C-alpha positions in Angstrom: -1.6 28.7 -31.3 -3.3 28.3 -27.9 -4.5 25.9 -25.3 -7.3 25.9 -22.9 -6.0 26.4 -19.4 -7.8 23.6 -17.8 -5.9 21.3 -20.5 -2.4 22.4 -19.4 -2.3 20.0 -16.7 -4.4 16.9 -16.7 -4.6 14.3 -13.8 -6.3 10.9 -14.6 -6.9 9.0 -11.3 -7.8 5.1 -11.4 -9.9 3.3 -9.0 -7.8 0.1 -9.5 -5.5 -0.7 -6.5 -1.8 -0.3 -7.3 -2.6 1.2 -10.8 -0.5 4.4 -11.6 -2.3 7.7 -11.8 -1.5 9.5 -15.2 -0.5 13.2 -15.1 -0.2 15.0 -18.4 1.5 18.4 -18.9 1.1 20.3 -22.0 2.8 23.9 -22.0 5.4 26.0 -23.2 8.7 24.7 -22.8 11.8 26.0 -20.7 15.0 24.5 -19.6 14.5 22.8 -16.3 10.8 22.4 -16.6 11.1 18.7 -16.0 13.1 19.2 -12.9 10.6 21.6 -11.4 7.7 19.3 -12.2 9.5 16.2 -10.6 10.4 18.3 -7.5 6.7 19.1 -6.9 5.7 15.6 -7.5 8.3 14.5 -5.0 7.2 17.2 -2.5 3.8 15.5 -2.5 5.2 12.1 -1.6 4.6 10.3 -5.1 6.9 8.1 -7.0 7.0 8.4 -10.7 7.3 4.7 -12.1 7.2 5.9 -15.8 7.5 9.0 -17.9 7.7 10.3 -21.4 8.9 13.8 -22.4 9.0 15.4 -25.8 9.6 19.0 -27.0 10.3 21.0 -30.0 12.1 23.6 -28.1 9.1 25.8 -27.7 6.4 23.6 -26.6 6.6 20.4 -24.6 4.4 17.5 -23.8 5.1 15.5 -20.5 3.4 12.5 -19.1 4.1 11.0 -15.7 2.7 7.7 -14.2 2.8 8.0 -10.5 2.0 6.0 -7.3 1.8 7.0 -3.7 -0.5 8.0 -1.0 -4.0 7.6 -0.9 -4.4 10.9 0.9 -2.8 12.8 -2.0 -4.5 16.2 -2.5 -4.8 15.9 -6.3 -6.5 19.2 -6.8 -3.6 21.0 -4.9 -1.1 19.0 -6.9 -2.6 20.3 -10.1 -2.4 23.7 -8.9 1.2 23.5 -7.9 2.1 22.0 -11.3 0.1 24.7 -13.2 2.0 27.3 -11.2 5.4 25.8 -12.4 4.4 25.9 -16.2 5.4 28.9 -18.1 2.5 31.4 -18.6 0.0 29.1 -16.7 -1.9 31.6 -14.6 -5.4 30.8 -13.2 -6.5 34.2 -14.7 -5.7 33.4 -18.1 -8.1 31.5 -20.2 -5.7 30.7 -23.2 -2.0 30.7 -23.0 0.5 31.2 -25.9 4.2 31.0 -26.7 6.7 32.4 -26.7 6.2 33.4 -22.9 7.9 36.2 -21.1 9.9 34.4 -18.2 10.4 36.8 -15.2 12.2 35.7 -12.0 9.9 34.7 -9.2 9.5 37.0 -6.1 11.5 35.4 -3.3 8.9 34.0 -0.7 8.4 35.6 2.5 10.1 33.7 5.6 8.3 33.1 8.8 9.6 31.9 12.2 7.6 29.3 13.7 8.5 28.6 17.5 7.3 25.5 19.0 7.6 24.8 22.6 6.5 21.6 24.4 7.2 18.6 26.5 9.5 16.3 24.8 8.5 12.6 23.8 9.7 10.2 21.4 8.8 11.0 17.9 7.7 14.6 18.6 9.9 16.3 16.1 8.6 14.0 13.3 5.1 14.6 14.3 5.6 18.4 14.1 7.5 18.0 10.8 4.7 15.7 9.4 2.2 18.4 10.0 4.3 21.2 8.5 4.8 19.2 5.3 1.2 18.2 4.9 0.3 21.9 5.1 2.7 22.8 2.3 5.0 24.7 4.7 8.6 24.3 3.4 11.3 24.1 6.0 14.3 26.3 5.1 16.1 26.2 8.4 15.6 24.3 11.6 17.1 24.6 15.2 16.0 22.2 17.8 17.1 21.9 21.4 16.2 20.0 24.5 16.4 21.4 28.0 17.4 19.3 31.1 13.9 19.3 32.4 12.6 17.6 29.2 11.4 20.6 27.4 11.9 21.2 23.7 12.2 24.4 21.7 12.0 23.9 18.0 12.6 26.9 15.7 11.4 26.4 12.0 12.3 29.0 9.5 9.6 28.2 6.7 8.0 29.5 3.6 4.4 28.9 2.8 3.5 27.4 -0.8 0.0 28.7 -0.4 1.3 32.3 0.4 -1.2 32.7 3.2 1.0 32.6 6.2 0.5 36.4 6.9 -3.2 35.8 7.6 -4.5 34.9 11.0 -6.8 32.2 9.3 -3.7 30.3 8.2 -1.8 30.6 11.4 -4.8 29.4 13.4 -5.2 26.3 11.0 -1.5 25.4 11.6 -1.9 25.8 15.2 -5.0 23.5 15.2 -3.3 20.9 13.2 -0.5 20.9 15.3 -2.7 20.6 18.5 -4.6 17.7 17.0 -1.7 15.6 16.2 0.7 16.6 19.2 -2.0 17.0 21.9 -0.9 17.8 25.3 2.7 17.8 24.4 2.4 21.2 22.8 2.9 24.1 25.4 3.0 27.2 22.8 3.2 27.8 19.1 3.9 31.1 17.6 4.5 32.4 14.1 5.9 35.6 13.0 7.4 37.1 9.8 11.1 37.6 9.9 13.6 39.6 7.7 16.5 38.5 5.6 18.9 39.5 8.5 17.3 37.0 10.9 17.3 34.2 8.3 21.0 34.8 7.7 21.8 34.6 11.5 19.7 31.3 11.5 22.6 29.6 9.8 24.6 30.0 12.9 28.3 30.5 13.1 30.6 28.7 10.6 31.7 25.3 11.8 34.3 23.0 10.2 32.5 20.2 8.3 33.4 16.9 9.9 35.7 14.6 7.9 32.7 12.2 7.1 31.2 15.1 5.0 34.1 16.7 3.3 34.9 16.8 -0.4 36.7 13.5 0.0 33.5 11.9 0.6 32.2 13.0 -2.8 35.1 11.2 -4.7 33.9 9.3 -7.7 36.1 6.4 -6.7 33.5 5.6 -4.2 31.4 4.3 -7.0 33.6 1.3 -7.4 33.1 0.4 -3.8 30.0 -1.1 -1.9 29.5 0.5 1.5 28.7 -1.7 4.3 25.2 -3.1 4.1 23.3 -4.1 1.0 21.1 -1.0 1.3 23.9 0.9 -0.2 24.7 -1.1 -3.2 23.5 0.9 -6.2 24.9 -0.1 -9.6 24.6 2.8 -12.1 25.5 2.6 -15.8 25.5 5.8 -17.8 26.4 5.7 -21.6 26.4 8.4 -24.5 25.7 7.7 -28.0 25.9 10.3 -30.8 25.3 7.8 -33.6 21.5 7.3 -33.4 20.3 10.8 -34.2 21.9 13.7 -36.5 21.0 16.5 -34.1 20.6 14.9 -30.5 23.0 13.1 -28.0 21.5 10.0 -26.5 22.1 9.3 -22.9 21.1 5.9 -21.7 20.9 5.2 -17.9 20.4 1.9 -16.2 20.3 2.0 -12.5 18.3 0.9 -9.4 15.2 2.9 -8.6 15.2 5.2 -5.7 12.9 8.0 -4.3 13.2 11.0 -6.5 15.3 9.3 -9.1 13.9 11.2 -12.0 14.2 14.5 -10.1 17.9 13.7 -9.5 18.6 13.2 -13.3 16.4 16.3 -14.2 18.3 18.3 -11.6 21.6 17.6 -12.9 20.7 18.3 -16.5 19.1 21.6 -15.3 22.3 22.7 -13.6 24.1 21.9 -16.7 21.6 24.1 -18.8 20.8 20.9 -21.1 17.6 20.7 -22.9 15.7 17.3 -23.1 14.2 17.0 -26.7 12.8 13.5 -26.0 13.0 11.2 -23.0 11.3 7.9 -21.8 11.6 6.5 -18.2 10.6 3.1 -17.3 10.8 0.7 -14.2 11.0 -3.0 -14.1 9.5 -4.7 -11.0 9.9 -1.4 -9.2 13.7 -2.0 -8.8 15.6 -1.5 -12.0 15.1 1.5 -14.3 16.0 2.4 -17.8 16.1 5.8 -19.0 16.8 7.1 -22.5 17.3 10.8 -23.0 17.8 12.7 -26.4 19.5 15.9 -25.4 21.2 19.1 -26.7 23.3 21.7 -25.3 22.2 25.4 -24.6 23.3 26.4 -28.2 21.1 23.6 -29.5 23.9 21.3 -30.6 24.9 17.7 -29.7 27.6 16.9 -27.1 30.5 16.2 -29.2 33.5 17.0 -26.9 34.6 13.8 -25.3 35.8 15.7 -22.1 32.2 17.1 -21.8 30.7 13.7 -22.3 32.9 12.3 -19.6 32.2 15.1 -17.1 28.4 14.6 -17.7 28.3 11.0 -17.6 30.5 11.1 -14.2 28.2 13.7 -12.7 25.1 11.7 -13.5 26.5 8.6 -12.2 27.6 10.2 -8.9 24.2 11.9 -8.3 22.3 8.6 -9.0 24.7 6.5 -7.0 24.8 8.7 -3.9 22.1 11.4 -4.3 22.5 12.2 -0.7 25.4 11.6 1.9 24.6 9.9 5.2 27.3 9.4 8.1 27.5 8.9 11.7 30.3 10.7 13.5 31.4 10.8 17.2 31.1 14.0 19.2 32.8 13.0 22.3 30.4 10.6 24.1 27.5 11.6 21.7 26.7 10.6 18.4 25.8 12.9 15.6 24.0 12.1 12.3 25.0 14.0 9.3 23.1 14.0 6.0 24.2 16.4 3.0 21.6 17.2 0.3 22.9 18.9 -3.0 21.3 22.3 -3.7 20.1 23.2 -7.2 21.8 26.2 -8.7 18.5 28.1 -8.5 18.9 27.8 -4.6 16.2 24.9 -4.1 17.2 22.0 -2.0 15.6 18.4 -2.1 12.2 18.3 -0.6 11.2 16.1 2.5 14.7 15.3 3.6 14.2 16.3 7.1 10.7 14.6 7.2 12.4 11.2 6.1 15.3 11.6 8.6 13.0 12.2 11.6 10.6 9.3 10.4 13.5 6.9 10.3 14.6 7.8 13.7 11.2 7.7 15.2 10.9 4.2 13.8 14.1 3.0 15.4 12.8 4.5 18.9 15.7 6.9 18.8 15.5 10.3 20.3 16.8 13.6 19.0 18.5 15.7 21.5 19.2 18.7 19.0 19.1 19.4 15.4 19.9 22.1 12.9 19.9 22.8 9.0 22.3 25.0 7.5 24.0 25.5 4.1 27.6 25.2 3.1 29.9 25.3 0.3 31.6 21.8 -0.1 33.7 20.9 -3.1 32.6 24.1 -5.0 28.9 23.1 -4.6 26.3 24.3 -2.2 24.9 21.6 0.2 22.1 21.5 2.7 23.6 19.9 5.7 21.3 18.4 8.4 23.0 17.9 11.7 21.1 15.6 14.2 22.5 15.1 17.7 21.2 11.7 18.9 19.9 11.3 22.6 21.4 7.8 23.4 20.9 8.2 27.3 17.5 6.3 27.6 15.9 3.5 25.8 17.0 0.5 24.0 20.5 0.8 22.5 20.5 0.9 18.6 23.7 0.0 16.7 25.2 3.0 15.0 25.4 0.9 11.7 21.6 0.2 11.9 20.8 3.8 12.3 22.8 4.9 9.3 21.3 2.1 7.3 17.7 2.9 8.3 18.1 6.7 7.5 19.7 5.8 4.2 17.0 3.4 3.0 14.3 5.8 4.1 15.8 8.7 2.1 16.3 6.3 -0.9 12.7 4.9 -0.5 14.0 1.3 -0.1 11.9 -0.9 2.2 
């Protein structure tokens, strides 16, 4: 059995405004494929408004209805989706299953050193360019000198795998110069080894009380945080009576950016296979998800304790997919955002982009920032620390800053 390579991923665009683009994926199956595809779609800034998934354990058929930016590079998106599919290589005319799955080679890490004259929104503008050029930010260290200069250190990987070439480096420089203008003083890019990236995490620090294991307690699900933007009712139910071979998971919740990714990521970490699934939104607010799943051994989830653990984990991941808090650092204010990392080592895309965009819209300056990874509550988290510059400009209440960052991360207007 085979399939033409060009039919593995089909993207059907529409000329009708506000109508969804349909993405169809037809390829060999693997556990976690849905998560990988949803992560790529999220990285391209698109929202999934409907989805259908079906598989026999060997071959899968997935359809996503997506909406998003008019500037989306659909050809590039198709290429990235093809790369995520087992045995889908542009050099192959036909693909077959079963496929030999080999662990991917770790991408090369580069250090981009940006030096410039500080101004409001500068960090977000630089971050925006890097994301548009498919440069994935692994770590970042941002500092501001007393004379108004900034030194931004971005540890990045290149989705296009071309950063070792001078043409790619010059393209990045030109894009930054076009967007940033005279604010840019210099920009250098060099490859770094694993010993440098390890040092980039900096010395260990005590995680502030706002971002400890206590923050992740599921009892928080029964409480609404201050502000209507944090209210997010989640219902997760398991039913074993409707199928002789599958466990049905039914989820009803409020829609948010990357919702389907959060569900798929959780199931991937538990090594759970989706045999059939349907995702629908109502009025772009409420979502209903039905998933027929099996364990790694191909059997239903019968054990009540395993059912409760899975339901609780899904409920927590959808209620608070990220953690946001403001803490005092003496006279200063620090914004903390924690993002769960997949077991495969990948973090949620565009988090730093959304943080800097929210602060730019609030006219709030950033004095320094860094991204590092920490083990909290037995899980690895990507922790974003942003020290706010509250010395100049209009005063923004801290509750408004936290609310704005949270809503932007969740995609709530």
